[in-house]
Structures are given as C-alpha cells and as structure tokens.
C-alpha positions in Angstrom: 107.3 115.9 110.7 105.0 112.9 111.2 107.6 110.7 113.1 108.3 113.2 115.9 104.6 114.0 116.3 103.9 110.3 116.7 106.5 110.1 119.4 105.0 113.1 121.2 101.5 111.6 121.1 102.8 108.3 122.5 104.7 110.1 125.2 101.4 111.8 126.2 99.8 108.4 126.7 97.7 108.1 123.6 97.2 104.9 121.7 98.3 105.6 118.2 97.6 103.8 114.9 99.8 104.7 111.9 99.9 104.2 108.2 102.5 105.5 105.7 103.5 104.5 102.2 107.0 104.0 103.6 107.1 100.7 105.4 110.3 101.8 107.1 108.5 104.8 108.6 105.7 102.5 109.9 108.3 100.1 111.4 110.1 103.0 113.1 106.8 104.2 114.6 105.8 100.7 115.7 109.2 100.3 117.4 108.3 103.2 119.6 104.9 101.8 120.6 102.5 102.7 117.7 100.4 100.1 115.9 100.7 99.8 112.1 97.7 99.6 109.7 97.6 98.7 106.0 95.6 101.7 104.7 94.0 105.0 105.6 90.6 103.2 105.6 91.9 100.6 108.1 93.0 103.5 110.4 89.7 105.2 110.2 87.8 101.9 110.8 89.2 102.0 114.4 90.1 105.6 115.3 87.6 108.2 116.3 90.2 111.0 115.8 92.5 110.9 112.8 95.4 113.3 112.1 97.2 113.5 108.7 100.5 115.1 107.8 100.9 114.9 104.0 103.1 116.6 101.4 100.7 117.9 98.7 97.1 118.9 98.1 96.5 116.0 95.7 97.8 113.5 98.3 95.6 115.0 100.9 92.5 114.6 98.7 93.4 111.0 97.8 94.1 109.9 101.4 90.9 111.6 102.7 88.4 110.9 99.9 89.9 108.3 97.5 89.6 104.5 97.3 90.8 103.0 100.6 90.7 106.5 102.0 89.7 107.7 105.4 86.2 108.3 104.2 85.7 104.6 104.0 86.4 104.1 107.7 83.3 103.9 110.0 84.8 105.0 113.3 86.3 108.4 112.4 84.4 111.3 113.9 87.0 114.1 113.8 89.6 114.6 110.9 92.5 116.9 111.5 94.8 117.9 108.6 98.2 119.1 109.8 99.4 119.5 106.3 99.7 122.7 104.2 97.3 122.4 101.4 95.5 125.7 100.9 92.0 126.8 101.9 90.3 125.4 98.7 91.4 121.8 99.4 90.5 122.1 103.1 87.0 123.1 102.1 86.7 120.3 99.5 87.8 117.6 102.0 85.6 119.0 104.8 82.5 118.9 102.5 83.3 115.3 101.4 83.7 114.1 105.0 80.6 116.0 106.3 78.4 113.7 104.2 79.7 110.9 106.4 79.1 112.8 109.6 82.8 113.6 110.1 83.9 117.0 111.4 87.0 118.4 109.7 89.6 120.7 111.1 92.4 122.2 109.0 95.2 122.7 111.5 98.5 123.3 109.7 101.6 123.5 111.8 104.7 125.7 111.9 108.0 125.3 113.7 109.9 122.7 111.7 111.2 119.3 112.8 112.8 120.8 115.9 109.5 122.2 117.0 107.8 118.8 116.4 110.5 117.1 118.5 110.1 119.5 121.3 106.3 119.8 121.2 106.5 123.5 120.6 104.8 123.7 117.2 102.3 126.4 116.4 99.0 124.7 115.4 96.6 127.0 113.5 93.3 125.2 113.6 90.0 126.2 111.9 86.6 124.6 111.9 83.9 123.5 114.3 84.6 124.7 117.9 83.2 121.6 119.5 85.4 119.4 117.4 88.4 121.6 118.2 87.7 121.3 122.0 87.4 117.5 121.6 90.9 117.3 120.2 92.6 120.2 121.9 94.6 118.0 124.3 95.8 115.9 121.4 97.0 119.0 119.5 98.6 120.5 122.5 100.8 117.4 122.8 102.5 118.4 119.6 102.1 122.1 119.7 102.3 124.3 122.8 100.9 127.2 120.7 97.6 125.7 119.6 95.0 128.2 118.6 91.5 128.1 117.0 91.9 130.9 114.4 88.2 130.7 113.3 85.3 128.5 112.7 85.4 128.9 109.0 87.1 125.9 107.4 90.2 127.0 105.5 91.2 129.9 107.7 93.9 127.8 109.4 95.4 127.1 105.9 95.3 130.8 105.0 97.1 131.8 108.2 99.8 129.2 107.6 100.3 130.4 104.0 100.5 134.0 105.1 103.2 132.9 107.7 105.2 130.9 105.2 104.9 133.5 102.4 106.4 136.1 104.8 109.2 133.7 106.0 110.0 132.7 102.4 110.1 136.3 101.1 112.2 137.5 104.1 114.7 134.6 103.5 115.1 135.4 99.9 115.8 139.1 100.7 118.2 137.9 103.5 120.1 135.7 101.1 120.7 138.7 98.7 121.7 141.1 101.6 124.1 138.6 103.2 125.8 137.9 99.9 126.1 141.7 99.4 127.7 142.1 102.8 130.2 139.3 102.2 131.0 140.6 98.8 131.9 143.9 100.3 134.3 142.2 102.7 132.3 141.9 105.9 133.0 138.9 108.1 129.8 136.8 107.6 129.5 135.6 111.2 130.0 139.1 112.6 127.5 140.4 110.1 124.8 137.9 111.0 125.4 138.4 114.8 125.0 142.2 114.4 121.8 141.8 112.2 120.3 139.5 114.8 120.7 142.2 117.5 119.4 144.9 115.2 116.2 145.9 113.3 117.0 143.6 110.3 116.6 140.4 112.4 114.0 137.9 111.4 113.2 134.2 111.9 115.3 133.3 108.8 118.3 135.3 109.9 118.1 133.8 113.4 117.3 130.2 112.5 118.5 129.8 108.9 121.6 132.0 108.6 123.0 131.9 112.1 123.1 128.1 112.2 122.6 126.1 109.0 124.3 128.5 106.6 127.2 129.8 108.7 128.2 126.3 109.6 127.5 125.0 106.1 125.3 122.2 107.5 122.2 123.4 105.6 120.1 121.3 108.0 117.1 123.3 109.2 114.9 120.4 108.2 112.4 121.9 105.7 112.8 121.0 102.0 113.1 123.7 99.3 110.3 122.1 97.3 107.9 122.5 100.2 108.7 126.2 100.7 108.3 126.7 97.0 104.9 124.8 97.2 103.8 127.1 100.0 104.7 130.2 98.1 102.8 128.9 95.1 99.7 128.1 97.2 99.8 131.5 99.0 100.1 133.5 95.7 97.3 131.5 94.2 95.0 132.4 97.1 96.1 136.0 96.8 95.2 136.0 93.1 91.8 134.6 93.9 91.3 137.5 96.3 92.2 139.9 93.6 95.5 141.0 95.2 98.7 142.0 93.6 101.8 140.7 95.4 104.8 142.1 93.5 107.4 141.7 96.3 106.5 138.1 97.1 106.4 137.2 93.4 109.9 138.7 93.0 111.1 136.5 95.8 109.4 133.4 94.2 111.7 133.7 91.3 114.7 132.8 93.5 113.0 129.7 94.6 112.1 128.9 91.0 115.8 129.1 90.2 116.6 126.7 93.0 113.9 124.2 91.8 115.0 124.4 88.2 118.6 123.9 89.3 117.8 120.6 91.0 117.8 121.8 94.6 114.2 120.8 95.4 115.1 118.0 97.7 117.7 120.1 99.5 117.1 122.1 102.6 115.5 125.6 102.3 118.6 127.1 103.8 120.5 126.2 100.6 118.7 129.1 98.9 121.8 131.0 100.1 123.9 129.1 97.6 122.3 130.9 94.7 123.2 134.4 95.9 126.6 133.1 97.0 127.2 131.9 93.4 126.1 135.2 91.9 128.5 137.1 94.2 131.2 134.5 94.3 131.3 134.5 98.1 130.7 132.1 100.9 128.5 133.1 103.9 130.3 131.0 106.5 132.2 131.2 109.8 135.4 130.3 108.0 135.3 132.1 104.6 136.9 130.2 101.7 140.2 131.4 100.4 138.5 133.2 97.5 136.6 135.3 100.1 139.8 136.1 101.9 141.5 137.2 98.7 138.5 139.4 97.9 138.7 141.2 101.2 142.3 142.1 100.3 141.2 143.6 97.1 141.9 140.7 94.7 138.8 139.6 92.9 139.0 136.1 91.5 137.3 135.6 88.1 133.9 133.8 88.7 133.5 130.5 87.0 130.7 127.9 86.8 133.1 125.4 88.5 133.5 127.6 91.6 129.9 128.8 91.8 127.5 126.7 93.9 124.8 127.2 91.3 125.9 127.2 87.6 124.2 129.4 85.1 121.3 127.8 83.3 121.9 126.4 79.9 121.8 129.1 77.2 122.7 131.9 79.6 126.5 131.7 79.5 128.1 134.8 78.1 129.7 134.6 74.7 132.7 136.8 73.9 130.4 139.3 72.2 128.0 139.6 75.1 128.5 142.2 77.9 128.1 141.3 81.6 125.1 143.6 81.7 123.3 141.8 78.9 124.0 138.4 80.6 122.6 139.8 83.9 119.4 140.9 82.2 119.0 137.6 80.4 119.6 135.6 83.5 116.4 136.8 85.1 114.2 136.3 82.1 113.5 132.6 82.4 112.3 133.1 86.0 109.1 134.7 84.8 108.2 131.6 82.9 108.8 129.2 85.8 105.5 127.5 86.9 104.4 124.7 89.0 104.3 122.4 86.0 108.0 122.8 85.5 108.9 121.9 89.0 109.8 118.3 90.1 106.8 116.2 91.2 106.8 115.6 95.0 107.1 112.0 96.1 103.9 111.3 98.0 105.1 110.4 101.5 102.0 109.8 103.5 101.9 109.9 107.3 98.6 109.2 109.0 98.3 109.3 112.8 95.1 108.1 114.5 93.9 108.2 118.0 91.2 105.7 119.0 90.7 107.7 122.2 91.4 111.2 123.3 91.3 110.4 126.9 
C-alpha cells in the first residue's frame, strides 16, 4: 500500500521523504522522485507531517515511540497512522507523541492496492480537527473518500475494524455458499453473475469472487494474514466492550484454518480454496473435469491430493471412523486457534513524510 500512496503524493506535487526496512522499496520510491532517509527519526527530523503505513500494532509502536523512532525527530508536528492497529494502540501512540507536542491522527484506509493506485481509498481519520484540516489535502491525494469520523483518537481504527470484520465475515459466508452452489451443479460464473445482480451481492462477491476467484488469479492484493489480524483486533475490541459476536467468531475459524494451513502469505481470495476442498469443486469460469463429471451425476472420491487444502494432521478418517465423526472432529481444532499459533508477520515498514503540505 505504501508504494502507490507515495506515487500519488509525488503526483500531487509534494516533496516526499521515505524510509522502509526494505532497501528495494526505498530505491523504487526514490526512482519516482522521493528522497530516502535512514531511519524514522531521520524522517521526523525534517518533516512536519509524517504518514506511516505499517503491518502490525507492535511495529507501529516501535516506529513511533521506539529507539530511532519518529518521537526522536524534532520537526514533526502531525503524525498520521494509515495502518490498521486497533484503538488501544492509537491512543497509546497519541499519548506518547503528545508529550513532544505532536498531534496524532489515526486514519486507516480501505480500498486495497487498486484504490491506492487510483487515489480512491476511504480514509477514516480521527483526532484533533485542526490537525486534520492541516493535512486534509495530503490525505485527499490518496483517498477521494476522506472523512473525519470523530475527534476522539481511536475512532478511525474502530470504524476500519468494523468495516473489515463485516467484509471478512461476509467473504467467509460467500465461500461456503459458492462451494454449495458449485457442488449442486450450478455454473460458477453464472451463479456469481446472478448473485451480483441480486440481494446476496456484497463487496466480496463483486470484487473477490467475480474476478480473482473465477479467473483463478487470486490477486485482489490483500494478504490472508492481514485480514486474519483485522478480525482478531476487531473481536478483541468487541470483547472489551462486553459484546458477544458469535457469527463473526464462527467466520474467524475459517481464517484460522487458512493460517494453520500455511496460507497466511496468500491472497485473501484464496479463502475459497478451503471450501472448494471440502466440497471437491472449483469455483471457476472453466470448471475442472471433476466438476463436469459431478454435474452429470458422477461424484469422484475426494482425496487429499485433489483437494486444495488437505485435512490437518490427525484428522484423516480411519477405516473405523464414519464421515460424520470426521466432519465433527475437523471443526474442533478451530476453537483452539489463537493469535499465538499464527505465523509472525514480517515487519515491512513504510514511512512517508511531507516536509510541506503546501
């Protein structure tokens, strides 16, 4: 997300300083006209406005408040976090920066890489209104739908988590429903086209199923591990509010299976592979031969070789187990999946700074 946002800011005429743990990412930005810096502190030593786009809450805290962090730079006056971190981290960082006279805005974005490229992201900002107005033109360069959702720090994060929780839960349900339709013999492309003109349509059916899944490209541009992270953060906030979220927690189990199956680095649209594997179907424009045989009434015997997602170790049916007992057992490990069992995210840090907002 950081790279296309840098290009949008440069295109709008801003001077942009960048830092990233990936030298290749810095070099790419510099080749487009940005200026590289060696640390977050070095960026904040020159830039009055600093934007960050980072993968995890821990990385956000380290970049903002840690050694060689932005807090050590003397020029920064407005800090804008475009990441998805949760309200608690947004408040912690804002309090840490306030001691240095820096106004903090949490301004997570939605719209994916395509939205960042086109400058059509939704930017959900929260914090001091004066600070927001100071950087509004900067944010509008990357997001045509830029809104101040409230002056309480953290509200932008909450809205982003509500949005992503809804998208993630809807996509999990869509994966199950589409696999059901394909299993019954419906043409997947026809099915998706009709749904997207009917009451069942949603962002996931329109943007995940209709393109990346049907074409088998799986290239929406948002990693599975990031959607799983957003669900986890959203449900943590819900729990802190004393809310029970049974539907969303049921959907979270599907993402847990994807993570435990090694799909964390894959695209979020690959969630469909799990339900495809369960149903032994392919949701594609050109169904595989096994799907064609099924529509004629010949059901091939499922196997781990043919299924996109193999059964977890210890869940394969023995000759004495019934299909029903296997199905029941296959859901049981999901309830024990937690953040600690998921792969650790590689801290890819993208920091954009703007010495001038003029």
